[in-house]
N, C-alpha and C positions, 0 to 999 in steps of 0.2 A: 502493498500500499504506499503509494504517494505520501512523502510528510508534506503540508502547505504550511506559509509561514505567513502572518500576516504584512503586510505592508507596512504598517504604522510603527511595529515592532523592530522592521528592518531599517526601517529610515531611521528611529531613535536608534540604534545600534552604531550607524554610521555617525548622525550628531556624537552620542557617547565616547565613541573613537575619537573625533576629531578634538574635543574637549580633555579626554585624556592625554592627546599627545601635546596640546597645546599646555595643558598644566605640567606636563612632564617640562618640559621647555621653558616655563615660565620659572619651575623650580630651580634648574639648573643656572637658569641665567643670575635668580637671584641669590646662589651661594657662592658666588666670587668674589673674591676680597676688595675691598673698595677703598681708593684715594679717595673719590670726590671731587675729580679733573677731567672736565670734558675737554679732550685734545684734537687739535686737527692738523695737517699739512701745514707747514710753514714756509715762507721763502728758503730757497737754496736749502730743500729737503729737511728742513727740521721740524721737529714736532712741538707745535705752540700749543699755549692752554690756552682754551676758546673761553672756557668761563669754570668756574670753581663752585660747587654748592655747597650755599651759607648753613647748610648742618653739616657738612662734609667734614672726614681729619682733615682736609688739606686746606682749610678754611683759616685764613690769618697768616698761614704761611705762604702759601704759592700765589702771587697775585697773578691776576687775569695778564692774560699778553707775555707773560713769561715763556721762556724757549727752555723746554726738558731736555738736558743734556745726556743725563745717565740714571740709573736705577740702581742700586746697590743694597743692602742687607748685611747685618752682622752675621761674619764667619762667608759672605760671598762680595768676592770683588765688585764695582761698579760694573754695568755693562750699558754701553754710549746706546741712546734712544733716536729715530730719526723715522722721517715721514715713511718711510716702507712699514716701519713697524704697525703703522695704521692701517696698514692694507685691507680694504673691506671683503674682496673675493682674492682668498688665494690663488685660483684659477690665471687671474690676472699678471703672477708672474712668469719671468720669460723661458724658465725652462726646469728641470726637474731639481737640479740643483740648487737653484735659488728657490725654489720650493721646499726642498727638505732644508735648507738654511735658515727659512722663514720657522717653520715650527718647532725647531731647537731653539732658538732664538725665542720664540714664544713661550715656549715651555720655561725657559730661564728666567725670563724676565716676571712669568707667573709665582715662580719658586722665589722672587726677592720683594713680591709684594705679596705673600702668604703668610710670612713671620708676624710676630709682634710687632715690629719696627721694620721701617723702608726708609733708606736715604736718598733723597732725590736732589741731584743735581741742576740748580737752575740757574739762567739768566735772566732779570728782570728786566722788563724793555725799556729800552735807553741805556741801561748799565752796559760796563765793559767787563767787570769781573762776576765770574759766577759765586754762586752762593749755595752752599749745603743746606738740605733743611729734612729733620728727622718728622716722618710722619708715622703715626699709628692707623693702619689700615682698618677698615671696619670688616668685620667677618663676612659679613651677606653685604649685597647691595639693595638698597632701600627699592620699592615698587615704584616712586614718584620718579625715576633717576632714569626708568628705562626710556629713550628716545619713542617720538611718533612710528618709525618704521618701522622698531620692534612690533607691535600693535596691527601696522599695517601686514607686514608679512605673515602674523598669527593669524589675521582675520582671513587672508587671501589661501590659507593653508584649509581652514577650518570649512570654509566657502567651497573649495575644491569637494574635500570628502564630502561634505553633507550634501551637494548638489549629484555629487555622482552617485552617492548612496540612495539619493531619493530616487532619480529614475531607475536602477537596478530593483529598487523595492517593489518597482509598479511594472517592471518587466526584466524580471530578473534571467529568465531565459530564453535573450533575444542577445546572440552575438556582440550586436552593435552596441546594445547598451551595457554588455559587459567589459566593452573595453572602453566605453566612457568611463564606467567606476574605477576602469584602473587609471585611467587618466586624471581622475579627481585623488586618488591614493597617490600616485606620485607627483602632482604638485601640493598635497599636502606636506609629504616630507622633504621634496627640495623648499619648501618656503619657509615652513619650520627649522629645520636645519640650518638656512642661511640667515634665520632670527636670530639664532642663537650667537652664531660668532660673529655676524658682521655688526650687531650693535653692541660688543663687548667694549669694556673701558681702556683698555690697553693689550692685556694680554688672557690667553686662556692655557691652562694646560696643555700638555703635549696628546696627549689622550683625548681628551674632549675634543681640541680641536680639529683632529686627523679624523675620527669618528664621524663628527659631522660635515665635517667636507666631503667624506667620502657618501654618507647620506643624500646631501644635496646634491652630488653630481649622481648618484643610482634614482633619486627623486626626479630629476629632469627628463633622466634617457625612458626609464619608464613611462612618466607622461609623454614621452613622443613614443614611445611602442604603442600606449593606448590609443594616440590621435589618428598616428598612419593608420594603423590596420580598422579602426572604426571608418575613414574616409575609402579605403580601398573597398570595403564592401556595402559603406550605406552613404546614398539611398539605394544607388544601383552596385553589386556585387563588378569589380573591376579586376581582382581578382579570388585565385582559390586557395584552400587552405596551403597549401606547400609554401606559396608567398608569405600568408601571415607569421606563419611559423620561422619562414627565412629573417624576417623583418626584426619579429623577438631574439631571436638566435644571434644575428649583427650587433644589436645592441646588447645582448646579455652577453657577449664576450668581452664588449669595453667596459662592463659594468665589474663583469668576473676577473678583469686583469687590475683595474684599479682597485679592488678590495685583495686581492692576492698580497703587488707590491706598490702601493703608493709611496709619492709620486712615479717611480721611475718606468714601470711598464706602460703604462700610456704617453709619449713625448709629446703629444699636439690633444690635449684636452677637448679645446673647444671645437678640434674638427667633427668628432661625433654629434655633439650638438647640432653644430653648424649642418650636417651632411640630415638630421633628424628635423630638422626646419625646412630645409629645401623639399627633401620628399614630401613631408606633411602638406607643403603649398601645393606641390605637385599633383598631390593628390585629391584636393578639393577644387584644381583647376579642370582637374579630368574628369570630375565628378559632373562639373559646370556643362560641361561639354559632353559627356554623354548624355546628358538630362536637359538638350537645351531645347527639346520638341516634348515635354512635359511640364505643364505648367504648374502641377503640384510639387514637384520635385523641386523645380525651379524657384520657387518661391521659399521653401524652405533650405534650401542653400544660399538666398537672398539673404536671410537669416543667420543661419547658423554657417555655414560656409564662409561669408562674409566678416562674422564675427572673428572666427579662427585665424583668416587671410591677417584681420587687425590685430589680433592678441598676438601670437606665435611670431608674426612678423614684426609689430611693435619692439617686442623682446628682445627679437633676434637682433634689429637693426642700432639699439640703443645699446644693449649688452655685448651679444654674443659676437656679433660682427666687429666692436672694438677691439676687443679683447682676439681674437682672433688674428686681427692685425697688428696686436701688438702695441695698440692703443691707448688710452683711458675711457673706459666709458662714457656717454655724454648724458649718463642719468644714472642714479644710482640705482643697484639691484635690486635696493627695499623697495622702492617705490615704482621699478619696473614690473616687480609682479602685480602692479596693478591692471596691467595689458592683460593679464590671465582671465581678470574678473569681465573683461568686454567676453568672452568665448562662453560663459555661463550667463551673462545677460542675455546673449544670442540663444541658448539655448532656453531659457524662458520663455523668450519671445516667443519662438518655435513654434513652442510646446501650444501657446498658448493660442497662435491666432493659426497655425497651419499642423497642428497636430503632429508636431516631430515625435518620431517613434511611437506614434499612432495612442498618445496619452492625451484625456479627455481633459475636460478643467475642471474635473471634482479632483484630480491627481492636484491642485493649489491647494485645497484645504490641507493635506499632510504637510508640504510645505511650510504653511502657515503656522500650524500648528507648533509643529519643528521650531518655528521663529519664536513665538510665543514662549516657549521654553526657556531657548536661550536670551530671550530679553528679559524673562525672568531671575536668572541665576547670573547675567552680567548685571542688571541694578542691583540685586540683593551683594554681591560680591563689592559691589562698589562703593555702598551706604555701610557696608559694615568695615571696611579697609580705611573709605576717604572721609565718612564723617564720626568715624566710630560709634556707632550704633551698635544697640545690643540686636542679636539676631530674631527678637522675635517682632520687634518695632521694624526694622528692616525689609523685613519679610512682609510686613502688613503693606508699608510704603512702597514696597515694588508690585506687588498684588496690585494697587490701587494704580499705578502709571502703567501698568498691563492693561488693566480692564479700562482707563479713560481715555490712555492713548494709543494702545496696538493695535486695540480691538477694534477700534473705528477707521484707524488708516487701514488695516488690514482687508477691511471691507469694499474700502476705496481703490487700494492697488487690485484685488482681486478684481472687482469691475472693468477697471481698465486692460487687466490683462485678459480678460475674456471678451474686451470690447462691447461692453453690455453698457448702454447708452441711456438706459434706463427707460423701454417705451412707455409713454404714457397711455392710460386707457383710453382718451379721450383718441390719439391718435392710433390707437392700435384698432379700436373700433370702426375708423373712417376707412381706415386700408382693408378689412374685413365687409366692410361693407362695400367697397368697391369691387370688391371679386362677388360679392352676393349679388348685386344690382347690375352686375353689366350683364346688357344683351345678346352682344355679340362674341365669339370664342377669342377673337383676338385680343378685345379688351379685357375677356376673364384671365386671358393667360396675361395680358401685361400687368393687371393688377397683382396676380398671381405670384408672379416674378419679384414685384414691389416688393410686396408683404413679405416673402420670403427673404428676398435682399436686407431689408429691416429687420426683420427679428435677428437673422442666421449670419450676415454679412458673408456667405459664402465665397471661394474664389470662383467658383462658375456656377451656372443652372444651366443644366440640359435635361430638353424636352424629350420625354420618354413615349412610348407607343401607349394609348389607351385600348381599350376594348373593345371601342369602334373601329380604330385602324386597324385592330388584328382582323377583324370581320371586313 
């Protein structure tokens, strides 16, 4: 006997998975030693103190605008610091040797920050002589010190796995939907891993940095496998099962080599990523050519395919292509992840307007219920942590906000996605009256066409045969 699962339960499981991974990343980020300074790349490849947290350990010792020259600790010699130590994405480094040296130095800097005291050699802005300052790092990083780009990446990862799980919960036996769910999981892994290491204060341990860097690479290529294979079979089948396995094997080998020996096994880490983007774009364009005479499929591709082109193409042009050419990305990788949200907006609009993956309007109810649960949890946590409220008042206030704000907005959004313009009774009566009172067949057909168009806003209406036509 085949076991069945509730779509709501499966969708809720995807939400739980996304939240669990996000909280794990948050826990690791907050478990790092904290100096209370924000560093940016300064002139001459120096590390400049952009700001000092007013409640941080460095307040009163490290002035804003100073240059951080080195970091030392009792029993550990001074280690020079420069702009390369602030590299957001280690894939930007030119070769495996530079990447290996980067990870080793990150681990050494982290060791000097993890002790009871840390010695920072700084040169204040406008001064010529450096000054040594002793800092007592905090054992953990406060929640408020995490930058906005950290939350952006966590949000993108959560959206990826939730929307992928949502569609899979409704059509889990559909192979195209399974590939979309796989892409959502890949996006979550990539974005959440990048959120941890790209927003570090100065350094992470070698273990944490290498693991998250590998996971970011894995997630990126898993996303590529899912999206490429999706468009190889949907909406029209362009390739057989052997080609789908070939795509998975090709990029799976790249993932395996990275995990076996990072970073030496794969000399050009961005080449497979760029190749995946190019194959994906080619598959979308091939689908557009294949379905140029199919108005329904063409309309689906107009939303979903175009959103994939904009999302994957935007990320590739702003991040992947500059890294491949050895240049600095034109946009922070954390904010570039927002391009992938375009894909999921296209998914939602495609489902709402053109029955993408053959999902009906009722499928949005599950998504909105999941959204309500997420809003409730986030508000509850924010009120407890931000306003120091007790759990009971915080939960009550969160429930009130969800009931008074989220639920009405949910209904408005649902009507908009369904293209429900709220047909008034008077207008409906007039349209039905036009059909009933028409004396000629042509007028009746035209009135019925207007009624159906106003009620359902279909892509097209075709005239079928009647019993009189058959006779």
